[in-house]
C-alpha positions in Angstrom: -0.3 0.1 0.0 1.4 3.2 -1.3 1.0 6.7 0.2 -0.3 7.6 -3.1 -3.2 5.0 -2.8 -4.1 6.0 0.3 -4.6 9.4 -0.1 -6.3 8.7 -3.0 -8.9 6.4 -1.0 -9.1 9.6 1.4 -9.8 12.0 -1.7 -12.5 9.6 -2.5 -14.1 9.4 0.6 -14.3 13.3 0.7 -16.4 13.7 -2.4 -13.7 15.7 -4.1 -14.2 13.9 -7.6 -12.2 16.9 -9.2 -9.1 16.6 -7.1 -9.3 12.4 -7.6 -9.5 13.2 -11.2 -6.4 16.0 -11.1 -4.7 12.3 -9.5 -5.8 10.2 -11.9 -5.3 11.9 -15.0 -1.9 13.5 -13.6 -0.5 9.8 -12.8 -1.3 8.4 -15.7 1.4 11.1 -17.2 3.7 9.0 -16.1 2.3 5.3 -15.5 0.5 3.4 -17.8 -3.6 2.2 -17.2 -2.4 -1.1 -16.2 0.0 0.6 -13.0 -3.1 3.0 -12.7 -5.7 0.1 -12.2 -3.2 -2.7 -10.3 -0.7 0.5 -8.1 -3.1 3.2 -7.3 -6.9 2.4 -8.0 -7.1 -1.2 -6.4 -5.2 -0.6 -3.2 -7.2 2.5 -2.7 -10.2 0.4 -3.3 -9.2 -2.1 -1.1 -8.4 0.0 2.0 -11.7 1.4 1.8 -13.4 -2.0 1.9 -11.1 -2.1 4.8 -12.2 0.4 6.7 -15.9 -0.7 5.7 -15.6 -3.6 6.9 -13.9 -2.7 10.4 -16.8 0.3 10.7 -14.9 3.1 10.3 -16.6 4.4 7.2 -20.3 3.9 6.8 -21.9 2.3 3.9 -23.0 5.5 2.1 -18.9 6.8 2.6 -18.2 3.8 0.5 -20.5 4.2 -1.7 -19.4 7.8 -2.3 -16.2 6.5 -3.0 -16.9 3.8 -5.1 -18.9 6.3 -7.3 -16.0 8.9 -7.5 -14.1 5.7 -8.5 -16.2 5.0 -11.1 -15.9 8.6 -12.8 -12.2 8.8 -12.5 -12.1 4.9 -14.4 -14.2 6.2 -17.1 -12.6 9.1 -17.6 -9.3 7.8 -17.4 -11.0 5.0 -20.2 -11.2 7.8 -22.7 -7.7 8.2 -22.9 -7.2 4.7 -23.7 -5.9 4.3 -27.4 -7.4 0.3 -28.0 -5.6 -2.2 -30.5 -7.1 -3.9 -33.4 -9.0 -6.8 -32.6 -7.9 -10.4 -32.2 -11.9 -11.8 -32.8 -12.4 -13.0 -29.5 -15.1 -12.4 -27.1 -15.5 -12.4 -23.4 -18.4 -11.7 -20.9 -17.5 -10.2 -17.7 -20.1 -9.9 -15.0 -20.6 -10.3 -11.3 -23.0 -13.1 -10.1 -26.4 -12.7 -8.5 -26.0 -10.7 -4.8 -22.3 -9.2 -5.7 -22.7 -5.7 -6.0 -18.9 -4.5 -6.4 -18.2 -3.8 -10.0 -14.9 -1.4 -10.1 -12.7 -4.0 -10.8 -15.4 -5.8 -13.4 -14.9 -2.8 -15.4 -11.3 -2.8 -15.2 -11.0 -6.3 -16.4 -13.2 -5.1 -19.0 -10.5 -2.2 -19.9 -7.7 -4.9 -20.1 -9.6 -7.1 -22.3 -10.4 -4.1 -24.5 -6.9 -3.2 -24.7 -5.7 -6.6 -25.6 -8.5 -6.4 -29.0 -11.1 -8.2 -27.3 -14.6 -8.0 -27.8 -16.5 -7.1 -24.1 -20.0 -7.8 -23.0 -19.9 -5.9 -20.2 -23.0 -7.3 -17.8 -22.2 -5.3 -14.8 -22.5 -6.7 -11.3 -25.3 -8.8 -9.6 -26.8 -10.8 -12.9 -29.0 -13.7 -12.2 -27.4 -16.7 -13.3 -30.5 -17.4 -16.1 -29.8 -14.2 -17.5 -26.2 -14.6 -17.7 -26.8 -18.2 -19.3 -29.3 -16.6 -21.9 -26.6 -14.0 -22.4 -23.9 -16.3 -23.0 -25.8 -18.5 -25.5 -26.6 -16.0 -27.4 -23.6 -14.1 -28.1 -21.2 -17.3 -27.3 -18.5 -16.0 -25.6 -15.0 -17.6 -26.0 -14.1 -16.2 -22.4 -16.5 -15.4 -19.1 -14.9 -13.2 -16.2 -16.5 -13.2 -12.8 -15.2 -11.5 -9.8 -16.5 -11.5 -5.7 -15.0 -9.7 -3.4 -16.4 -10.8 -0.5 -15.6 -14.7 0.6 -19.8 -15.5 1.3 -20.0 -15.1 -2.9 -17.3 -17.7 -3.5 -20.2 -20.9 -3.6 -22.3 -18.5 -5.8 -18.9 -18.4 -8.2 -18.3 -21.8 -8.3 -22.2 -22.4 -9.5 -22.0 -19.9 -12.1 -18.6 -22.0 -13.3 -20.4 -25.2 -13.7 -23.0 -23.6 -15.3 -21.5 -21.7 -18.1 -19.3 -25.0 -18.4 -22.3 -27.2 -18.9 -22.8 -24.5 -22.5 -22.6 -26.3 -25.6 -20.0 -24.1 -26.7 -18.0 -24.4 -23.1 -16.3 -21.0 -22.8 -13.4 -20.6 -20.7 -13.9 -19.0 -17.0 -12.2 -16.8 -15.5 -12.2 -16.0 -11.5 -10.6 -13.1 -9.9 -11.6 -10.2 -7.5 -10.4 -9.6 -3.3 -12.1 -12.6 -2.4 -10.5 -15.1 -4.7 -7.3 -13.8 -4.4 -7.1 -14.8 -0.8 -9.2 -17.9 -1.4 -8.2 -21.8 -1.4 -7.9 -22.0 -5.3 -8.9 -25.8 -5.3 -12.2 -24.7 -3.4 -13.1 -23.1 -6.5 -12.2 -24.2 -9.7 -13.1 -26.7 -11.3 -12.3 -27.9 -14.8 -11.9 -24.9 -17.7 -11.9 -22.3 -15.2 -8.7 -20.3 -14.6 -8.2 -18.3 -11.2 -5.7 -14.8 -11.5 -4.8 -13.1 -8.4 -4.2 -9.5 -9.6 -4.6 -7.6 -13.1 -0.7 -8.4 -13.7 -1.5 -12.1 -13.8 -4.3 -11.8 -16.1 -2.4 -9.6 -18.6 0.4 -12.1 -18.6 -2.7 -14.8 -19.9 -4.0 -12.3 -22.2 -0.6 -11.7 -23.5 0.9 -15.1 -23.7 -2.4 -17.2 -24.5 -1.4 -19.8 -21.1 -1.1 -19.1 -17.2 2.1 -21.1 -16.3 0.0 -22.5 -13.5 -3.1 -23.3 -15.0 -3.9 -26.6 -14.0 -6.2 -27.4 -16.4 -4.3 -25.8 -19.6 -6.5 -22.9 -20.6 -5.3 -21.7 -23.7 -6.4 -18.7 -26.0 
């Protein structure tokens, strides 16, 4: 946790959207979008999550911080230059009951940067709706995340349902809860667990994750 990330968390909580924007755009002058997401925004939002769990801030505080983070992520994306398409598709979503979405937007951004077509479904998507959309669009990959540990069973249930589809999309699981979990308890065949954005980026660039037990390649 850098001091800059801590300061940005405090800016989010103070509701200072203009200062948050200045900080992020200034950071992008010397850093990549990937560094922005992994080294600055993610630690700041994790810290806010810690403070909320410790009852140091209210739900309203957390919602305000998330809204401002969402605002600056959207603004940062306007400065990203997408690469040419690779003709692959990814559907990005959070399972029903999972309300956190900033990480999903960062993941969507990373896929876009590598030329993928992205269908961002957002958080809290019921399984029936997700399956219907997947059957219609037939993505190569479905990426999901969970911020809190009690959402992990949902991720596993969604993964199993998606892998039963005829076209068998690869499944990527991430998020704060996943990063801290026992991978063996949530991973099924055809599922890749990523701990952070750099690991996902490596998979996108190389086409294969070295520690992937189930040999997912693209």
